[in-house]
C-alpha positions in Angstrom: -7.8 10.8 16.0 -7.5 11.4 12.2 -4.5 12.9 10.5 -4.4 14.0 6.8 -1.2 14.5 4.9 -0.9 15.3 1.2 0.8 12.4 -0.6 0.3 9.5 -3.0 1.6 6.0 -2.3 2.7 4.1 -5.3 4.6 0.7 -5.3 5.6 -2.1 -7.6 4.1 -5.5 -7.5 6.3 -8.4 -8.8 4.6 -11.7 -9.8 4.8 -14.3 -12.4 3.2 -11.7 -14.7 6.2 -9.4 -14.3 6.6 -6.0 -12.7 3.3 -4.0 -12.2 3.1 -0.4 -11.0 0.2 0.0 -8.5 -1.4 2.7 -6.4 -2.2 1.9 -2.8 -5.7 2.8 -1.6 -5.7 1.4 1.9 -2.9 -0.1 3.9 -3.0 -2.1 7.2 -0.5 -4.3 9.0 -2.1 -7.4 7.4 -2.5 -6.2 3.8 -3.5 -3.5 1.3 -6.1 -2.5 -1.2 -4.6 -1.3 -4.5 -5.5 -0.3 -8.0 -3.9 -0.9 -11.4 -5.0 -1.3 -15.0 -4.9 -5.1 -15.0 -4.5 -6.7 -11.6 -3.0 -10.1 -11.3 -5.5 -13.0 -10.8 -6.8 -14.0 -7.4 -4.4 -16.5 -5.7 -1.3 -15.0 -7.3 1.8 -15.0 -5.2 3.7 -11.7 -5.4 6.2 -9.4 -3.8 5.2 -5.8 -3.0 8.1 -3.3 -3.2 8.2 0.3 -1.9 10.9 2.3 -0.1 13.4 -0.5 -0.1 10.8 -2.7 1.7 9.9 -6.1 0.1 6.7 -7.7 1.3 5.7 -11.2 0.3 1.9 -11.4 -0.3 -1.0 -13.1 -2.0 -3.8 -11.6 -4.1 -6.9 -12.3 -2.1 -9.6 -10.7 -4.3 -10.0 -8.7 -7.6 -12.8 -6.4 -8.5 -12.2 -4.5 -11.8 -9.0 -2.4 -11.3 -9.1 -2.8 -7.4 -7.6 -5.8 -5.7 -6.6 -6.9 -2.2 -3.2 -8.2 -1.0 -2.7 -10.2 2.2 0.9 -10.0 3.5 2.6 -13.2 4.5 3.9 -11.5 7.7 2.1 -8.6 9.3 4.0 -5.2 9.3 5.4 -4.1 12.6 5.5 -0.4 13.5 8.9 0.2 12.0 8.2 -1.5 8.7 4.8 0.2 8.4 6.4 3.7 8.9 9.2 2.8 6.5 6.7 1.6 3.9 4.5 4.8 4.0 7.4 7.3 4.3 7.7 9.7 1.3 11.0 10.4 -0.4 11.2 13.9 1.1 10.7 12.4 4.6 8.3 15.3 5.3 5.2 13.4 4.0 4.4 16.3 1.6 4.0 15.9 -2.1 2.1 18.2 -4.4 0.0 15.8 -6.4 -3.2 16.5 -4.5 -3.8 13.0 -3.1 -4.6 12.7 0.6 -3.3 10.3 3.2 -5.7 9.6 6.1 -4.4 7.8 9.1 -7.3 6.3 11.0 -7.7 4.9 14.5 -4.8 6.8 16.3 -2.2 6.6 13.6 -0.1 4.3 11.5 0.8 2.1 14.5 -2.8 1.3 15.4 -4.9 1.7 12.3 -5.5 1.6 8.6 -3.9 4.1 6.3 -6.4 5.2 3.6 -5.1 7.1 0.5 -7.6 9.0 -1.7 -7.2 11.2 -4.7 
């Protein structure tokens, strides 16, 4: 089952380099793929913040503006849903980005966000 909802997921990444606004491209219980102008270096320890959720993580890889984060602790169902929830709680924003929930939904799959 695949569900699309218009939205864009942004977050802040805090590391020794300071606060960095990022855009999430894919999200799973174990980690995320994100983009930003100047990602932190591979191996950096960081905290990902969104919707009052704080996730400790490590930068696993960097390719240009894209990079992968591995969470220290996997997200359970409640934290995953809280992390992807939009401010209007209706999962509808008007910026044109698309959220695709793969493999049966947030609870079982990967969330892919595309412009």
